C-alpha angles and dihedrals in degrees: 000000000000119000115285118268122202124221136175089229139004120204118200111203129026105217119122093292094047092047093052090049094049094046095047096045093046091047088053089059100259121141102242135189123198125202120193125168096197128012130340105246094044132214095329096056099044111022107011136034100008102046094038094052091043090055094042094056102065091048090047092052092053093053093044089054090058091049094051121087115258098007133103138206111290122218120271119221107192097188090058092046092050091047091053090047089053090050091051092052091046091242086286089292122128098179093118091050092051091050092046093055093044091051087055090055098259116140105228121201117187100202141083112286130214129193104229099184140314110336093355127112123176118204132161094342093312128111115217118198118202145147093221129052122183115196113206104152096140126203141287136214112278121209117219119237096264119149111254095014109129131173112246093034096070137044124258124181089286096062092038092059099041104041120133099203128041109238120233093237138002136194111208117204108206133042097214128111097287095046093049096045095048094039093055091044093053091046091053091052090056108270122131105239135199119185116204117196119180093202125077094255144022120260093017097195093057130073110290090242090063092060091046093051096048091041090059092047092052092046090053088059092054099261113146104226117195119186123182088026116130124199110228101176143003119217137179122240103184106293092345131088121229123201113202111204122214090254090059098256115139122217115192127194143157090244135026113207115198116202102154098125150309135247130211117258104245106133114124093358095124098222090149089066089069097038096257115143122209131185137188090286093054140250115340115232135183126230090281091052091249114153096180144323106335091346126111128182129200138177132013092344089071093058091223096120128331097231128123091225091054091051091051092046093050090048090055090050093047092049092050089052093047090051092051098253125130114260135153127183115236116190099180094107108035110147118230118202134181110195097215122128108283093034122235119217129173140166137182125356130350119225097261094047091047091052091047088058091056096255116151096234133207115188132188126183121189137186105231099207089052093060109022138063097210098074090056093050090047101053146346115261089020124213137196145117133195129195127190125196115201137185104234095200098050095032096229139115117259099174146007140178136185135188103194145102114298092004090145089066101047100037086085090077086068093039092060093041092054096042094049095035091231110190116253089236091058092048091050092048092054114095117230123215114262124258102020138116087243088074085076089079091061092048092049094044091052089056090048090051090048 
């Protein structure tokens, strides 16, 4: 081992949460070390959010052109799309990021790190001494226990965002956000797509109506959506993969994409050496993102919510705590978005969850084209629904969801309303820009008031 080096803080993992932590602590004048076993930027930058949304956009534009009056379908040039995707993911090269951190005085170690006891982190032959450890190791795709399913023989999100050639057909296991986004994207690039969801509905954690609406939209594009269909076995048929369902049906495809879940990266981390317990869901943290004595954890590894924006938020909270400032994480108003077309956006509690918590609920669901002008200016045969869930007693919103164009952008009206507990009367008395989808809040609030 190299001689010990002492730092004010050591951050393990350089995904979005880790990067926020490193940047903030270094900017505050702390001497910081960063350990990353793969690429600085993490899953989101190279194999998740950035490449998937980059690939979704060209296909989305083509479809939007056909839905807009007086326009037609533009040509699609896959080599140019793939080249831009590669530019956006930095050609899987983080050299500039490493140099940037080092120029800011951060000690960067590109190797797996292990906590070897209180205040001690071993990485790449070096021993880092510190009073503050931030764990931000993220998560990885988890394969379900299906006979014949083996890593390396199927696609996960990584292969499905870095492929060079569009496959002829794909079976997607999992009807959650990742499966629906990537399934629709592959369909729009020309693949035949079948989505297999073992549960009784798509997007199980959202209101049942959300799954029904997006299921119809996907079916209209020619995607074969199977709910309540469980994969029992995976077999090889030459170069093709065959999924045998529990009812005996066989689904064959050139590629099998598995999007059934993720697991926190904990293996070999050494948390037990500092008395931090971790389970299948991840590392438990308190409202200050503390996992134990002088140990903080942020992002997917905590199991709170596998969103980039949650990782960044937790990192901000952890840094405030490390720097001796008051901060408490509040997860009441975390937005959830699925970047399908139409987009799905939700925040807060659904109706059934709100009722289970003893809230006296008022719910309103509106058809946006029925009440607004914006959907008609945006596309022919316009689509879109918005639902608000309110607490009758307190007179505030506790939840909202939308399935509509651009929903990811205007869900934040509800996010702020829920987080700040803005009275319904104040929301209703606030004018909305005309014509926008955000006007839907006024229309829905008027029905609630009525």
